[in-house]
C-alpha positions, 0 to 999 in steps of 0.5 A: 520475486516479491522484492521485484514486485516491491521495486515496481510498486505503483501508487494506484490512485495518486500519492501525497504521502510515502508510507514507507517513511511516512513522508508528508507531501503538500496538497496540490499546488494552487496558483496565486501569490507566494505564501508567507514563510512558515514560522518554525515551531519551538524545538520542544513542540510536538503536534497533537497526536491521538488515536480514535481506535480503541484497539490501537492505543497511543503509547508515546510520541517522541520528537527527534528531528527529522522524525516523531517516533509514534509508538502504538500497540495492537491491544486487540486479539486480532492481527492488524493488516492495515491502518490509516491516519490523518495528517491534516485537520481537513482529514487528508490521510495516509494508508499503511499496509503490512501485507507487502512488508516483511511481516503481513500483519501486526500481531496482538500486543505488538508495539509498532513505531510510526516514523512520522517525518517532521520538519519544524518549518513545514506547513504541516508542523502544527497539524494534528495527527489522528489514527482513524481506523485499522483493518484486521486479517479477518476482514473486520475493523475498528475505528471510524466505520466509514474509514474502516469501510474505505480500507476494506474497499481498497483491499477488496478491489486490489485483491480481486485484481490479483485474483484476476491476474493469477487466473490469466497466468494459470490458463497460460501455464496450461497452454501447450504453446507456452514455450513459443515466445511470440505467444507471450505477446498474446498473454501481454494483450490479455493482461492489458485487458484486466479491468480497472478494479480500483475505479470508483474506490472509496478512498475517504480522503486517503492520499496514497494507496500503497498496494501494487497495480498487479496488472502493471506488475505482471505485464512487466514480469512477462515482458522481462521473460520475453526479452530474456528469450529474445536475448538467448535465455534458455530457461523454460517459460512455463517454469518462469511463469509458475514461479511468478504465479507461486509468488503471487499466490503467496502474496494473496494469502497475506491479504485480509479476508474481505469480500 
């Protein structure tokens, strides 16, 4: 089920970068004359890469097109659940999170490799890469205070949305009418009324939020159950929903304790 969540993972705000592959995406296109071609950088060139986070020191950066392998170490005694780095001098940043991955956090003393996509002819080739902040599993952070608060705000809001969805599913599971297929339409209506918890989130120039829209995820799953029943599936609706709720609760347990 978790894998299904990941398949329908949605970018909540807007996406200018893919955190799974750290692929850089140009900023919003502007009208005007076609820009001059970018002169490719020298084969030995590596952009300036720094970490402003004391608990996440840079170990090395090795260019091996089409990537730069950036090795970082968690030098703290806490587990890191998320980090962010700027890929442009104007502060445009990428958020990476470990919550939805195979392991929920970066353990103390663990070395992590960011596979930073690099194209010699890209407009981003000469731009510095700066690691700005991390968020620990206890809700504290390290690095630029405003950037730490931004990560905390993103996770807090996304966590509240997930808690809201779990509460709706819990109530539906307890309903004596749960096995009536048409009642799933009512459940879908309730899920659709979930508030937009991400509205007004303090992004601090994060270009893409790599956490799911739990409203969309849950509606997709419930709709799958409904369609399966219409197609003749005999599985218990209650048991199917219990499985979804259980998987959501396991994911919730991975979230940093922010609030």
